VEXKEVEX-995672 format. One record per residue: x, y, z of N, C-alpha, C in turn. Coordinates in steps of 0.001 Angstrom, whole numbers, always signed. Layout:
% VEXKEVEX-995672
@nxx->X | nyy->Y | nzz->Z | caxx->X | cayy->Y | cazz->Z | cxx->X | cyy->Y | czz->Z $
...
***
This chain:
% VEXKEVEX-995672
@nxx->+118459 | nyy->+23366 | nzz->+91853 | caxx->+118153 | cayy->+24474 | cazz->+90993 | cxx->+116705 | cyy->+24929 | czz->+91191 $
@nxx->+115809 | nyy->+23989 | nzz->+91349 | caxx->+114402 | cayy->+24287 | cazz->+91556 | cxx->+114211 | cyy->+25090 | czz->+92843 $
@nxx->+114968 | nyy->+24715 | nzz->+93879 | caxx->+114885 | cayy->+25412 | cazz->+95148 | cxx->+115346 | cyy->+26864 | czz->+94984 $
@nxx->+116366 | nyy->+27099 | nzz->+94185 | caxx->+116896 | cayy->+28433 | cazz->+93932 | cxx->+115858 | cyy->+29297 | czz->+93212 $
@nxx->+115172 | nyy->+28754 | nzz->+92218 | caxx->+114123 | cayy->+29478 | cazz->+91488 | cxx->+112974 | cyy->+29795 | czz->+92423 $
@nxx->+112616 | nyy->+28805 | nzz->+93253 | caxx->+111527 | cayy->+29011 | cazz->+94201 | cxx->+111874 | cyy->+30136 | czz->+95178 $
@nxx->+113095 | nyy->+30117 | nzz->+95703 | caxx->+113544 | cayy->+31181 | cazz->+96615 | cxx->+113563 | cyy->+32540 | czz->+95923 $
@nxx->+113929 | nyy->+32530 | nzz->+94669 | caxx->+113967 | cayy->+33776 | cazz->+93888 | cxx->+112553 | cyy->+34322 | czz->+93709 $
@nxx->+111596 | nyy->+33471 | nzz->+93452 | caxx->+110212 | cayy->+33901 | cazz->+93291 | cxx->+109676 | cyy->+34493 | czz->+94592 $
@nxx->+109967 | nyy->+33886 | nzz->+95698 | caxx->+109541 | cayy->+34396 | cazz->+97009 | cxx->+110184 | cyy->+35758 | czz->+97246 $
@nxx->+111458 | nyy->+35844 | nzz->+96952 | caxx->+112182 | cayy->+37113 | cazz->+97129 | cxx->+111571 | cyy->+38205 | czz->+96248 $
@nxx->+111267 | nyy->+37883 | nzz->+94999 | caxx->+110676 | cayy->+38864 | cazz->+94075 | cxx->+109295 | cyy->+39300 | czz->+94545 $
@nxx->+108519 | nyy->+38360 | nzz->+95078 | caxx->+107200 | cayy->+38721 | cazz->+95588 | cxx->+107330 | cyy->+39673 | czz->+96766 $
@nxx->+108255 | nyy->+39376 | nzz->+97672 | caxx->+108474 | cayy->+40250 | cazz->+98834 | cxx->+108953 | cyy->+41631 | czz->+98383 $
@nxx->+109861 | nyy->+41652 | nzz->+97425 | caxx->+110375 | cayy->+42913 | cazz->+96897 | cxx->+109253 | cyy->+43710 | czz->+96242 $
@nxx->+108436 | nyy->+43041 | nzz->+95463 | caxx->+107313 | cayy->+43681 | cazz->+94793 | cxx->+106343 | cyy->+44271 | czz->+95820 $
@nxx->+105991 | nyy->+43475 | nzz->+96838 | caxx->+105077 | cayy->+43947 | cazz->+97880 | cxx->+105671 | cyy->+45131 | czz->+98643 $
@nxx->+106945 | nyy->+45066 | nzz->+98920 | caxx->+107624 | cayy->+46148 | cazz->+99626 | cxx->+107583 | cyy->+47441 | czz->+98807 $
@nxx->+107836 | nyy->+47331 | nzz->+97520 | caxx->+107788 | cayy->+48502 | cazz->+96636 | cxx->+106371 | cyy->+49053 | czz->+96562 $
@nxx->+105375 | nyy->+48200 | nzz->+96486 | caxx->+103978 | cayy->+48631 | cazz->+96413 | cxx->+103570 | cyy->+49379 | czz->+97684 $
@nxx->+103942 | nyy->+48845 | nzz->+98836 | caxx->+103607 | cayy->+49488 | cazz->+100111 | cxx->+104266 | cyy->+50864 | czz->+100183 $
@nxx->+105547 | nyy->+50940 | nzz->+99842 | caxx->+106254 | cayy->+52224 | cazz->+99871 | cxx->+105635 | cyy->+53220 | czz->+98888 $
@nxx->+105235 | nyy->+52735 | nzz->+97716 | caxx->+104614 | cayy->+53591 | cazz->+96715 | cxx->+103298 | cyy->+54161 | czz->+97234 $
@nxx->+102523 | nyy->+53319 | nzz->+97878 | caxx->+101238 | cayy->+53782 | cazz->+98433 | cxx->+101458 | cyy->+54799 | czz->+99542 $
@nxx->+102436 | nyy->+54568 | nzz->+100379 | caxx->+102740 | cayy->+55515 | cazz->+101458 | cxx->+103168 | cyy->+56852 | czz->+100864 $
@nxx->+104017 | nyy->+56818 | nzz->+99856 | caxx->+104451 | cayy->+58050 | cazz->+99198 | cxx->+103275 | cyy->+58762 | czz->+98528 $
@nxx->+102396 | nyy->+57999 | nzz->+97892 | caxx->+101223 | cayy->+58581 | cazz->+97245 | cxx->+100326 | cyy->+59266 | czz->+98268 $
@nxx->+100054 | nyy->+58608 | nzz->+99377 | caxx->+99229 | cayy->+59197 | cazz->+100442 | cxx->+99894 | cyy->+60458 | czz->+100985 $
@nxx->+101192 | nyy->+60400 | nzz->+101236 | caxx->+101931 | cayy->+61570 | cazz->+101725 | cxx->+101821 | cyy->+62726 | czz->+100733 $
@nxx->+102000 | nyy->+62443 | nzz->+99458 | caxx->+101907 | cayy->+63464 | cazz->+98418 | cxx->+100511 | cyy->+64078 | czz->+98377 $
@nxx->+99481 | nyy->+63247 | nzz->+98408 | caxx->+98109 | cayy->+63756 | cazz->+98356 | cxx->+97767 | cyy->+64618 | czz->+99576 $
@nxx->+98188 | nyy->+64191 | nzz->+100758 | caxx->+97942 | cayy->+64977 | cazz->+101972 | cxx->+98675 | cyy->+66313 | czz->+101899 $
@nxx->+99921 | nyy->+66284 | nzz->+101444 | caxx->+100709 | cayy->+67511 | cazz->+101305 | cxx->+100044 | cyy->+68472 | czz->+100327 $
@nxx->+99596 | nyy->+67979 | nzz->+99201 | caxx->+98932 | cayy->+68820 | cazz->+98201 | cxx->+97620 | cyy->+69384 | czz->+98742 $
@nxx->+96877 | nyy->+68589 | nzz->+99463 | caxx->+95615 | cayy->+69068 | cazz->+100029 | cxx->+95862 | cyy->+70185 | czz->+101031 $
@nxx->+96846 | nyy->+70004 | nzz->+101877 | caxx->+97157 | cayy->+71048 | cazz->+102856 | cxx->+97699 | cyy->+72297 | czz->+102190 $
@nxx->+98517 | nyy->+72154 | nzz->+101167 | caxx->+99065 | cayy->+73309 | cazz->+100451 | cxx->+97962 | cyy->+74054 | czz->+99724 $
@nxx->+96995 | nyy->+73328 | nzz->+99192 | caxx->+95878 | cayy->+73962 | cazz->+98491 | cxx->+94971 | cyy->+74737 | czz->+99420 $
@nxx->+94885 | nyy->+74337 | nzz->+100667 | caxx->+94024 | cayy->+75015 | cazz->+101632 | cxx->+94692 | cyy->+76232 | czz->+102251 $
@nxx->+96001 | nyy->+76278 | nzz->+102199 | caxx->+96724 | cayy->+77370 | cazz->+102836 | cxx->+96472 | cyy->+78669 | czz->+102084 $
@nxx->+96060 | nyy->+79700 | nzz->+102794 | caxx->+95814 | cayy->+81014 | cazz->+102206 | cxx->+96936 | cyy->+81948 | czz->+102628 $
@nxx->+97321 | nyy->+82818 | nzz->+101696 | caxx->+98306 | cayy->+83825 | cazz->+102055 | cxx->+97649 | cyy->+84833 | czz->+102978 $
@nxx->+98363 | nyy->+85244 | nzz->+103996 | caxx->+97837 | cayy->+86227 | cazz->+104929 | cxx->+97798 | cyy->+87585 | czz->+104241 $
@nxx->+96687 | nyy->+88273 | nzz->+104369 | caxx->+96509 | cayy->+89584 | cazz->+103752 | cxx->+97372 | cyy->+90603 | czz->+104478 $
@nxx->+98209 | nyy->+91292 | nzz->+103737 | caxx->+99103 | cayy->+92304 | cazz->+104292 | cxx->+98612 | cyy->+93671 | czz->+103813 $
@nxx->+97836 | nyy->+94353 | nzz->+104648 | caxx->+97231 | cayy->+95634 | cazz->+104281 | cxx->+98273 | cyy->+96697 | czz->+103954 $
@nxx->+99361 | nyy->+96744 | nzz->+104698 | caxx->+100399 | cayy->+97750 | cazz->+104436 | cxx->+101048 | cyy->+97530 | czz->+103074 $
@nxx->+101346 | nyy->+96297 | nzz->+102769 | caxx->+101948 | cayy->+95972 | cazz->+101475 | cxx->+100972 | cyy->+96317 | czz->+100351 $
@nxx->+99700 | nyy->+95954 | nzz->+100533 | caxx->+98697 | cayy->+96236 | cazz->+99508 | cxx->+98486 | cyy->+97742 | czz->+99356 $
@nxx->+98541 | nyy->+98489 | nzz->+100459 | caxx->+98382 | cayy->+99943 | cazz->+100393 | cxx->+99505 | cyy->+100563 | czz->+99558 $
@nxx->+100721 | nyy->+100064 | nzz->+99716 | caxx->+101853 | cayy->+100574 | cazz->+98933 | cxx->+101650 | cyy->+100284 | czz->+97441 $
@nxx->+101173 | nyy->+99095 | nzz->+97132 | caxx->+100894 | cayy->+98724 | cazz->+95738 | cxx->+99802 | cyy->+99626 | czz->+95177 $
@nxx->+98717 | nyy->+99792 | nzz->+95934 | caxx->+97587 | cayy->+100620 | cazz->+95494 | cxx->+98010 | cyy->+102071 | czz->+95298 $
@nxx->+98827 | nyy->+102583 | nzz->+96227 | caxx->+99257 | cayy->+103978 | cazz->+96127 | cxx->+100046 | cyy->+104209 | czz->+94834 $
@nxx->+100925 | nyy->+103292 | nzz->+94494 | caxx->+101687 | cayy->+103418 | cazz->+93249 | cxx->+100750 | cyy->+103380 | czz->+92032 $
@nxx->+99751 | nyy->+102509 | nzz->+92071 | caxx->+98769 | cayy->+102441 | cazz->+90978 | cxx->+97999 | cyy->+103752 | czz->+90856 $
@nxx->+97610 | nyy->+104318 | nzz->+91992 | caxx->+96831 | cayy->+105554 | cazz->+91991 | cxx->+97668 | cyy->+106719 | czz->+91455 $
@nxx->+98895 | nyy->+106848 | nzz->+91927 | caxx->+99770 | cayy->+107932 | cazz->+91466 | cxx->+99945 | cyy->+107843 | czz->+89951 $
@nxx->+100150 | nyy->+106652 | nzz->+89434 | caxx->+100282 | cayy->+106452 | cazz->+87991 | cxx->+98981 | cyy->+106813 | czz->+87271 $
@nxx->+97857 | nyy->+106394 | nzz->+87820 | caxx->+96532 | cayy->+106667 | cazz->+87236 | cxx->+96253 | cyy->+108171 | czz->+87191 $
@nxx->+96575 | nyy->+108868 | nzz->+88266 | caxx->+96362 | cayy->+110315 | cazz->+88307 | cxx->+97199 | cyy->+111016 | czz->+87242 $
@nxx->+98464 | nyy->+110637 | nzz->+87133 | caxx->+99354 | cayy->+111256 | cazz->+86149 | cxx->+98891 | cyy->+110958 | czz->+84725 $
@nxx->+98547 | nyy->+109717 | nzz->+84469 | caxx->+98122 | cayy->+109294 | cazz->+83131 | cxx->+96856 | cyy->+110012 | czz->+82680 $
@nxx->+95960 | nyy->+110287 | nzz->+83625 | caxx->+94666 | cayy->+110900 | cazz->+83295 | cxx->+94587 | cyy->+112385 | czz->+83643 $
@nxx->+95723 | nyy->+112994 | nzz->+83967 | caxx->+95774 | cayy->+114425 | cazz->+84313 | cxx->+94754 | cyy->+114815 | czz->+85373 $
@nxx->+94672 | nyy->+114017 | nzz->+86418 | caxx->+93748 | cayy->+114286 | cazz->+87520 | cxx->+94540 | cyy->+114927 | czz->+88645 $
@nxx->+94044 | nyy->+116073 | nzz->+89126 | caxx->+94680 | cayy->+116748 | cazz->+90252 | cxx->+93878 | cyy->+116374 | czz->+91495 $
@nxx->+94492 | nyy->+115603 | nzz->+92365 | caxx->+93806 | cayy->+115135 | cazz->+93568 | cxx->+94722 | cyy->+115306 | czz->+94767 $
@nxx->+94100 | nyy->+115390 | nzz->+95926 | caxx->+94808 | cayy->+115544 | cazz->+97195 | cxx->+94816 | cyy->+114195 | czz->+97890 $
@nxx->+95957 | nyy->+113854 | nzz->+98495 | caxx->+96025 | cayy->+112599 | cazz->+99245 | cxx->+95639 | cyy->+112867 | czz->+100694 $
@nxx->+94644 | nyy->+112139 | nzz->+101148 | caxx->+94187 | cayy->+112209 | cazz->+102538 | cxx->+95100 | cyy->+111315 | czz->+103384 $
@nxx->+95203 | nyy->+111612 | nzz->+104661 | caxx->+96056 | cayy->+110808 | cazz->+105551 | cxx->+95620 | cyy->+109341 | czz->+105615 $
@nxx->+94375 | nyy->+109047 | nzz->+105276 | caxx->+93873 | cayy->+107667 | cazz->+105273 | cxx->+94406 | cyy->+106858 | czz->+104097 $
@nxx->+94809 | nyy->+107563 | nzz->+103042 | caxx->+95285 | cayy->+106887 | cazz->+101839 | cxx->+94409 | cyy->+107104 | czz->+100619 $
@nxx->+93194 | nyy->+107641 | nzz->+100813 | caxx->+92362 | cayy->+107935 | cazz->+99641 | cxx->+92895 | cyy->+109208 | czz->+98980 $
@nxx->+92589 | nyy->+109351 | nzz->+97713 | caxx->+92864 | cayy->+110593 | cazz->+96986 | cxx->+91508 | cyy->+111194 | czz->+96660 $
@nxx->+91415 | nyy->+112515 | nzz->+96750 | caxx->+90122 | cayy->+113140 | cazz->+96482 | cxx->+90305 | cyy->+114445 | czz->+95729 $
@nxx->+89231 | nyy->+114795 | nzz->+95017 | caxx->+89147 | cayy->+116060 | cazz->+94307 | cxx->+87753 | cyy->+116616 | czz->+94599 $
@nxx->+87702 | nyy->+117726 | nzz->+95319 | caxx->+86408 | cayy->+118346 | cazz->+95598 | cxx->+86039 | cyy->+119187 | czz->+94380 $
@nxx->+84987 | nyy->+118784 | nzz->+93715 | caxx->+84518 | cayy->+119483 | cazz->+92520 | cxx->+83613 | cyy->+120634 | czz->+92932 $
@nxx->+82775 | nyy->+120372 | nzz->+93928 | caxx->+81850 | cayy->+121385 | cazz->+94463 | cxx->+81661 | cyy->+121048 | czz->+95936 $
@nxx->+81933 | nyy->+121993 | nzz->+96851 | caxx->+81873 | cayy->+121666 | cazz->+98269 | cxx->+80459 | cyy->+121455 | czz->+98829 $
@nxx->+79457 | nyy->+122014 | nzz->+98191 | caxx->+78103 | cayy->+121924 | cazz->+98730 | cxx->+77923 | cyy->+122925 | czz->+99850 $
@nxx->+76757 | nyy->+122871 | nzz->+100491 | caxx->+76494 | cayy->+123818 | cazz->+101583 | cxx->+75818 | cyy->+123096 | czz->+102742 $
@nxx->+76040 | nyy->+123657 | nzz->+103907 | caxx->+75488 | cayy->+123078 | cazz->+105122 | cxx->+76570 | cyy->+122915 | czz->+106162 $
@nxx->+76148 | nyy->+122401 | nzz->+107307 | caxx->+77115 | cayy->+122215 | cazz->+108396 | cxx->+76874 | cyy->+120874 | czz->+109108 $
@nxx->+76544 | nyy->+119883 | nzz->+108337 | caxx->+76301 | cayy->+118551 | cazz->+108897 | cxx->+77592 | cyy->+118014 | czz->+109503 $
@nxx->+77476 | nyy->+117490 | nzz->+110704 | caxx->+78577 | cayy->+116754 | cazz->+111323 | cxx->+78240 | cyy->+115278 | czz->+111122 $
@nxx->+79077 | nyy->+114604 | nzz->+110369 | caxx->+78796 | cayy->+113224 | cazz->+109983 | cxx->+79150 | cyy->+112232 | czz->+111086 $
@nxx->+78356 | nyy->+111162 | nzz->+111157 | caxx->+78698 | cayy->+110004 | cazz->+111998 | cxx->+78237 | cyy->+108754 | czz->+111253 $
@nxx->+78395 | nyy->+107612 | nzz->+111848 | caxx->+78101 | cayy->+106353 | cazz->+111149 | cxx->+76617 | cyy->+106176 | czz->+110824 $
@nxx->+75722 | nyy->+106888 | nzz->+111523 | caxx->+74287 | cayy->+106742 | cazz->+111253 | cxx->+73744 | cyy->+107832 | czz->+110330 $
@nxx->+74589 | nyy->+108737 | nzz->+109890 | caxx->+74148 | cayy->+109784 | cazz->+108968 | cxx->+73680 | cyy->+109145 | czz->+107675 $
@nxx->+72452 | nyy->+109543 | nzz->+107237 | caxx->+71922 | cayy->+109023 | cazz->+105980 | cxx->+72363 | cyy->+109939 | czz->+104850 $
@nxx->+72921 | nyy->+109321 | nzz->+103816 | caxx->+73311 | cayy->+110092 | cazz->+102641 | cxx->+72567 | cyy->+109553 | czz->+101427 $
@nxx->+72181 | nyy->+110452 | nzz->+100563 | caxx->+71583 | cayy->+110087 | cazz->+99287 | cxx->+72505 | cyy->+110647 | czz->+98221 $
@nxx->+72929 | nyy->+109778 | nzz->+97306 | caxx->+73937 | cayy->+110193 | cazz->+96337 | cxx->+73703 | cyy->+109584 | czz->+94968 $
@nxx->+74089 | nyy->+110351 | nzz->+93962 | caxx->+74248 | cayy->+109833 | cazz->+92618 | cxx->+75736 | cyy->+109582 | czz->+92462 $
@nxx->+76097 | nyy->+108470 | nzz->+91879 | caxx->+77521 | cayy->+108160 | cazz->+91755 | cxx->+77781 | cyy->+107226 | czz->+90581 $
@nxx->+79032 | nyy->+107231 | nzz->+90164 | caxx->+79535 | cayy->+106253 | cazz->+89208 | cxx->+80829 | cyy->+105704 | czz->+89773 $
@nxx->+80943 | nyy->+104387 | nzz->+89780 | caxx->+82163 | cayy->+103715 | cazz->+90227 | cxx->+82866 | cyy->+103087 | czz->+89043 $
@nxx->+84162 | nyy->+103371 | nzz->+88928 | caxx->+84944 | cayy->+102917 | cazz->+87784 | cxx->+86215 | cyy->+102226 | czz->+88283 $
@nxx->+86603 | nyy->+101146 | nzz->+87628 | caxx->+87893 | cayy->+100517 | cazz->+87905 | cxx->+88974 | cyy->+101304 | czz->+87165 $
@nxx->+90219 | nyy->+101121 | nzz->+87527 | caxx->+91299 | cayy->+101870 | cazz->+86896 | cxx->+91453 | cyy->+101580 | czz->+85406 $
@nxx->+90913 | nyy->+100460 | nzz->+84937 | caxx->+90982 | cayy->+100153 | cazz->+83504 | cxx->+89841 | cyy->+100797 | czz->+82721 $
@nxx->+88996 | nyy->+101593 | nzz->+83414 | caxx->+87890 | cayy->+102291 | cazz->+82753 | cxx->+86560 | cyy->+101567 | czz->+82805 $
@nxx->+86529 | nyy->+100367 | nzz->+83360 | caxx->+85289 | cayy->+99597 | cazz->+83456 | cxx->+84368 | cyy->+100209 | czz->+84507 $
@nxx->+83157 | nyy->+100589 | nzz->+84099 | caxx->+82152 | cayy->+101084 | cazz->+85044 | cxx->+81534 | cyy->+99871 | czz->+85718 $
@nxx->+81654 | nyy->+99807 | nzz->+87047 | caxx->+81103 | cayy->+98644 | cazz->+87755 | cxx->+79790 | cyy->+98956 | czz->+88442 $
@nxx->+79462 | nyy->+100245 | nzz->+88618 | caxx->+78187 | cayy->+100611 | cazz->+89233 | cxx->+77904 | cyy->+102081 | czz->+88959 $
@nxx->+76627 | nyy->+102398 | nzz->+88797 | caxx->+76235 | cayy->+103782 | cazz->+88591 | cxx->+74756 | cyy->+103947 | czz->+88908 $
@nxx->+74432 | nyy->+105096 | nzz->+89520 | caxx->+73029 | cayy->+105411 | cazz->+89775 | cxx->+72502 | cyy->+106425 | czz->+88777 $
@nxx->+73382 | nyy->+107017 | nzz->+87988 | caxx->+72932 | cayy->+108019 | cazz->+87018 | cxx->+71992 | cyy->+107373 | czz->+86016 $
@nxx->+70897 | nyy->+108062 | nzz->+85734 | caxx->+69865 | cayy->+107507 | cazz->+84867 | cxx->+68870 | cyy->+106657 | czz->+85635 $
@nxx->+69114 | nyy->+106492 | nzz->+86924 | caxx->+68219 | cayy->+105754 | cazz->+87821 | cxx->+67907 | cyy->+106684 | czz->+88988 $
@nxx->+67453 | nyy->+106133 | nzz->+90072 | caxx->+67234 | cayy->+106920 | cazz->+91284 | cxx->+68524 | cyy->+106979 | czz->+92081 $
@nxx->+68786 | nyy->+108115 | nzz->+92750 | caxx->+69947 | cayy->+108171 | cazz->+93632 | cxx->+69827 | cyy->+107103 | czz->+94725 $
@nxx->+70950 | nyy->+106664 | nzz->+95236 | caxx->+70979 | cayy->+105629 | cazz->+96266 | cxx->+71086 | cyy->+106267 | czz->+97648 $
@nxx->+70435 | nyy->+105650 | nzz->+98633 | caxx->+70493 | cayy->+106130 | cazz->+100014 | cxx->+71185 | cyy->+105079 | czz->+100874 $
@nxx->+72154 | nyy->+105533 | nzz->+101671 | caxx->+72933 | cayy->+104664 | cazz->+102547 | cxx->+73113 | cyy->+105338 | czz->+103890 $
@nxx->+73429 | nyy->+104557 | nzz->+104907 | caxx->+73969 | cayy->+105158 | cazz->+106122 | cxx->+75476 | cyy->+105193 | czz->+105920 $
@nxx->+76111 | nyy->+106215 | nzz->+106418 | caxx->+77539 | cayy->+106371 | cazz->+106198 | cxx->+78324 | cyy->+105178 | czz->+106735 $
@nxx->+77866 | nyy->+104597 | nzz->+107825 | caxx->+78543 | cayy->+103432 | cazz->+108385 | cxx->+78375 | cyy->+102172 | czz->+107552 $
@nxx->+77497 | nyy->+102197 | nzz->+106556 | caxx->+77230 | cayy->+101027 | cazz->+105740 | cxx->+77942 | cyy->+101027 | czz->+104398 $
@nxx->+78808 | nyy->+102003 | nzz->+104165 | caxx->+79526 | cayy->+102076 | cazz->+102893 | cxx->+81003 | cyy->+101747 | czz->+103112 $
@nxx->+81743 | nyy->+101591 | nzz->+102032 | caxx->+83168 | cayy->+101263 | cazz->+102153 | cxx->+83897 | cyy->+102371 | czz->+102916 $
@nxx->+84989 | nyy->+101997 | nzz->+103552 | caxx->+85756 | cayy->+102930 | cazz->+104389 | cxx->+86183 | cyy->+104175 | czz->+103629 $
@nxx->+86493 | nyy->+104048 | nzz->+102350 | caxx->+86889 | cayy->+105208 | cazz->+101545 | cxx->+85798 | cyy->+106256 | czz->+101454 $
@nxx->+84544 | nyy->+105812 | nzz->+101354 | caxx->+83417 | cayy->+106753 | cazz->+101353 | cxx->+83263 | cyy->+107371 | czz->+102746 $
@nxx->+83453 | nyy->+106586 | nzz->+103786 | caxx->+83318 | cayy->+107103 | cazz->+105147 | cxx->+84311 | cyy->+108228 | czz->+105416 $
@nxx->+85456 | nyy->+108167 | nzz->+104765 | caxx->+86464 | cayy->+109222 | cazz->+104896 | cxx->+86138 | cyy->+110384 | czz->+103965 $
@nxx->+85751 | nyy->+110097 | nzz->+102727 | caxx->+85592 | cayy->+111122 | cazz->+101700 | cxx->+84301 | cyy->+111919 | czz->+101743 $
@nxx->+83193 | nyy->+111278 | nzz->+102025 | caxx->+81898 | cayy->+111982 | cazz->+102009 | cxx->+81863 | cyy->+113154 | czz->+103001 $
@nxx->+82388 | nyy->+113029 | nzz->+104220 | caxx->+82366 | cayy->+114167 | cazz->+105142 | cxx->+83196 | cyy->+115379 | czz->+104683 $
@nxx->+83922 | nyy->+115245 | nzz->+103592 | caxx->+84681 | cayy->+116388 | cazz->+103076 | cxx->+83804 | cyy->+117360 | czz->+102303 $
@nxx->+82551 | nyy->+116943 | nzz->+102010 | caxx->+81607 | cayy->+117820 | cazz->+101309 | cxx->+80282 | cyy->+117857 | czz->+102071 $
@nxx->+79407 | nyy->+118751 | nzz->+101648 | caxx->+78078 | cayy->+118887 | cazz->+102245 | cxx->+77021 | cyy->+118638 | czz->+101167 $
@nxx->+75752 | nyy->+118754 | nzz->+101550 | caxx->+74622 | cayy->+118543 | cazz->+100642 | cxx->+74805 | cyy->+119398 | czz->+99383 $
@nxx->+74599 | nyy->+118762 | nzz->+98228 | caxx->+74769 | cayy->+119452 | cazz->+96947 | cxx->+76208 | cyy->+119412 | czz->+96437 $
@nxx->+77099 | nyy->+118903 | nzz->+97243 | caxx->+78503 | cayy->+118847 | cazz->+96854 | cxx->+78806 | cyy->+117694 | czz->+95908 $
@nxx->+79955 | nyy->+117827 | nzz->+95251 | caxx->+80424 | cayy->+116778 | cazz->+94349 | cxx->+81891 | cyy->+116513 | czz->+94655 $
@nxx->+82252 | nyy->+115239 | nzz->+94643 | caxx->+83617 | cayy->+114834 | cazz->+94963 | cxx->+84013 | cyy->+113639 | czz->+94104 $
@nxx->+85286 | nyy->+113588 | nzz->+93837 | caxx->+85845 | cayy->+112403 | cazz->+93184 | cxx->+86736 | cyy->+111734 | czz->+94208 $
@nxx->+86502 | nyy->+110446 | nzz->+94447 | caxx->+87288 | cayy->+109669 | cazz->+95399 | cxx->+88000 | cyy->+108543 | czz->+94664 $
@nxx->+89308 | nyy->+108491 | nzz->+94793 | caxx->+90069 | cayy->+107362 | cazz->+94281 | cxx->+90497 | cyy->+106587 | czz->+95519 $
@nxx->+89929 | nyy->+105402 | nzz->+95655 | caxx->+90016 | cayy->+104644 | cazz->+96902 | cxx->+90890 | cyy->+103411 | czz->+96735 $
@nxx->+91950 | nyy->+103308 | nzz->+97538 | caxx->+92762 | cayy->+102092 | cazz->+97497 | cxx->+91933 | cyy->+100890 | czz->+97946 $
@nxx->+92288 | nyy->+99729 | nzz->+97461 | caxx->+91519 | cayy->+98521 | cazz->+97770 | cxx->+91434 | cyy->+98259 | czz->+99267 $
@nxx->+92448 | nyy->+98661 | nzz->+100001 | caxx->+92469 | cayy->+98455 | cazz->+101456 | cxx->+91292 | cyy->+99172 | czz->+102121 $
@nxx->+90833 | nyy->+100273 | nzz->+101522 | caxx->+89700 | cayy->+101031 | cazz->+102069 | cxx->+88419 | cyy->+100802 | czz->+101264 $
@nxx->+88440 | nyy->+99739 | nzz->+100454 | caxx->+87254 | cayy->+99371 | cazz->+99678 | cxx->+86899 | cyy->+97917 | czz->+100016 $
@nxx->+87096 | nyy->+97020 | nzz->+99068 | caxx->+86711 | cayy->+95621 | cazz->+99278 | cxx->+87894 | cyy->+94715 | czz->+99609 $
@nxx->+89060 | nyy->+95296 | nzz->+99788 | caxx->+90284 | cayy->+94582 | cazz->+100164 | cxx->+90566 | cyy->+93430 | czz->+99201 $
@nxx->+90855 | nyy->+92281 | nzz->+99739 | caxx->+91252 | cayy->+91142 | cazz->+98898 | cxx->+90086 | cyy->+90211 | czz->+98566 $
@nxx->+88870 | nyy->+90754 | nzz->+98608 | caxx->+87700 | cayy->+89984 | cazz->+98197 | cxx->+87034 | cyy->+90687 | czz->+97021 $
@nxx->+86401 | nyy->+89918 | nzz->+96184 | caxx->+85674 | cayy->+90517 | cazz->+95069 | cxx->+84247 | cyy->+90796 | czz->+95512 $
@nxx->+83624 | nyy->+91750 | nzz->+94844 | caxx->+82239 | cayy->+92098 | cazz->+95141 | cxx->+81554 | cyy->+92447 | czz->+93826 $
@nxx->+80691 | nyy->+91569 | nzz->+93361 | caxx->+80030 | cayy->+91801 | cazz->+92074 | cxx->+81059 | cyy->+91890 | czz->+90961 $
@nxx->+81054 | nyy->+93020 | nzz->+90250 | caxx->+81979 | cayy->+93225 | cazz->+89132 | cxx->+83336 | cyy->+93756 | czz->+89577 $
@nxx->+83504 | nyy->+93954 | nzz->+90881 | caxx->+84768 | cayy->+94480 | cazz->+91410 | cxx->+85673 | cyy->+93311 | czz->+91808 $
@nxx->+86832 | nyy->+93208 | nzz->+91160 | caxx->+87740 | cayy->+92117 | cazz->+91526 | cxx->+88462 | cyy->+92392 | czz->+92844 $
@nxx->+89059 | nyy->+91374 | nzz->+93408 | caxx->+89842 | cayy->+91520 | cazz->+94640 | cxx->+90987 | cyy->+92505 | czz->+94410 $
@nxx->+91323 | nyy->+93261 | nzz->+95445 | caxx->+92434 | cayy->+94223 | cazz->+95426 | cxx->+92278 | cyy->+95304 | czz->+94361 $
@nxx->+91040 | nyy->+95697 | nzz->+94073 | caxx->+90792 | cayy->+96716 | cazz->+93049 | cxx->+90759 | cyy->+98112 | czz->+93655 $
@nxx->+91482 | nyy->+99036 | nzz->+93011 | caxx->+91401 | cayy->+100454 | cazz->+93341 | cxx->+90150 | cyy->+100978 | czz->+92641 $
@nxx->+89365 | nyy->+101811 | nzz->+93343 | caxx->+88094 | cayy->+102299 | cazz->+92811 | cxx->+88116 | cyy->+103806 | czz->+92628 $
@nxx->+87519 | nyy->+104267 | nzz->+91535 | caxx->+87410 | cayy->+105698 | cazz->+91228 | cxx->+85924 | cyy->+106054 | czz->+91205 $
@nxx->+85496 | nyy->+106851 | nzz->+92190 | caxx->+84094 | cayy->+107249 | cazz->+92284 | cxx->+83925 | cyy->+108730 | czz->+91996 $
@nxx->+82892 | nyy->+109056 | nzz->+91237 | caxx->+82427 | cayy->+110439 | cazz->+91100 | cxx->+81084 | cyy->+110459 | czz->+91814 $
@nxx->+80980 | nyy->+111313 | nzz->+92839 | caxx->+79817 | cayy->+111294 | cazz->+93726 | cxx->+79208 | cyy->+112683 | czz->+93814 $
@nxx->+77882 | nyy->+112724 | nzz->+93655 | caxx->+77128 | cayy->+113966 | cazz->+93870 | cxx->+76229 | cyy->+113705 | czz->+95079 $
@nxx->+76431 | nyy->+114473 | nzz->+96140 | caxx->+75675 | cayy->+114291 | cazz->+97378 | cxx->+74346 | cyy->+115015 | czz->+97255 $
@nxx->+73270 | nyy->+114272 | nzz->+97054 | caxx->+71936 | cayy->+114821 | cazz->+96827 | cxx->+71293 | cyy->+115266 | czz->+98130 $
@nxx->+71465 | nyy->+114469 | nzz->+99187 | caxx->+70845 | cayy->+114817 | cazz->+100458 | cxx->+71647 | cyy->+114215 | czz->+101599 $
@nxx->+71581 | nyy->+114875 | nzz->+102758 | caxx->+72236 | cayy->+114399 | cazz->+103975 | cxx->+71252 | cyy->+114578 | czz->+105119 $
@nxx->+71087 | nyy->+113542 | nzz->+105936 | caxx->+70176 | cayy->+113633 | cazz->+107081 | cxx->+70862 | cyy->+113090 | czz->+108317 $
***
């Protein structure tokens, strides 16, 4: 009988050790899987995001009674005042502008009004501005509703969240 108990104890120890080893292997596998899943980023799909943004913009325009034209790039614009001049824009054209940038929920995220106008090279601004600013000349005013794909895309910038559609009112003070 003593031999049977002794054999049982050995068997239980082996069983216990076997379960512990398997548990540790499963734990390591689980932790590695979770770490890899946490690092995996979804691939940014610009076409899909553009479709989402376009639907948001169309709804925003209707809700706020804004009459805007859709540009082939995907921005919507409203020329308030065309301005004057015959500047041919390129990426090194310097623009000086007063502007207000608003999110679709009405949050103002940036504005130069009440401060000094800002000066940029056209190649240094978001793609939506690069498309929209050449639609007016010095002294002109434009409203640009820019899909996130032509703004900051899927990254946040300051008070602008990722995938945010932007509404800008821009007065072009100077062009060089």
